[in-house]
C-alpha positions as CSV (number, residue, x, y, z in Angstrom):
1,X,33.9,166.7,33.6
2,X,37.6,167.6,33.4
3,X,39.4,168.8,36.5
4,X,42.6,170.6,35.7
5,X,45.5,169.7,37.8
6,X,47.2,172.5,40.1
7,X,49.9,174.3,38.4
8,X,53.3,172.9,38.7
9,X,56.9,173.4,38.0
10,X,59.4,170.6,36.4
11,X,63.1,171.3,37.2
12,X,66.2,169.6,36.2
13,X,68.7,169.1,39.0
14,X,71.6,168.6,36.3
15,X,71.3,171.6,34.1
16,X,69.0,173.9,36.2
17,X,66.3,173.9,33.3
18,X,63.0,174.8,34.7
19,X,59.3,175.3,33.3
20,X,55.9,176.1,34.8
21,X,53.0,174.4,33.6
22,X,49.4,175.7,34.1
23,X,47.2,172.5,32.6
24,X,43.7,173.6,31.5
25,X,42.6,169.9,31.5
26,X,43.2,166.5,33.2
27,X,44.5,165.3,29.9
28,X,48.3,165.9,29.8
29,X,50.3,165.4,26.8
30,X,53.8,164.2,26.8
31,X,56.3,167.0,25.7
32,X,53.6,169.5,25.8
33,X,52.1,169.6,29.3
34,X,54.8,167.1,31.0
35,X,58.3,165.6,30.2
36,X,59.8,162.3,31.2
37,X,63.3,163.7,30.7
38,X,65.0,167.2,30.7
39,X,64.6,168.8,27.2
40,X,68.0,170.2,27.6
41,X,70.2,167.5,28.7
42,X,67.9,164.4,28.5
43,X,68.5,163.9,32.3
44,X,65.5,161.3,33.3
45,X,62.7,162.2,35.5
46,X,62.9,166.1,36.4
47,X,61.8,167.0,39.7
48,X,58.0,168.0,40.1
49,X,56.8,170.6,42.7
50,X,53.9,172.7,43.0
51,X,54.3,176.0,41.3
52,X,54.8,179.2,43.5
53,X,52.5,182.2,42.9
54,X,55.4,184.2,41.4
55,X,56.0,181.2,39.0
56,X,52.3,181.0,38.1
57,X,52.2,184.8,37.6
58,X,55.2,184.9,35.3
59,X,53.9,182.2,33.3
60,X,50.6,183.9,32.7
61,X,52.0,187.0,31.7
62,X,54.3,185.3,29.2
63,X,51.5,183.4,27.7
64,X,49.3,186.8,27.6
65,X,52.3,188.5,25.8
66,X,52.7,185.6,23.4
67,X,49.1,185.8,22.5
68,X,48.2,182.3,23.5
């Protein structure tokens, strides 16, 4: 049975890019569910941290409005 990881945020220290992920499964796909380098500036290894409640709410609202 898949166990989804907790929501997390990736942030780039170089260009301030930030994205919150709400995985629905334990299968994480590169460039969809995580990145090994920043998609904006190609800096390796964006910083990963637990998402705050505000970030989770914002991401869920964006997904709802986009119809995902």
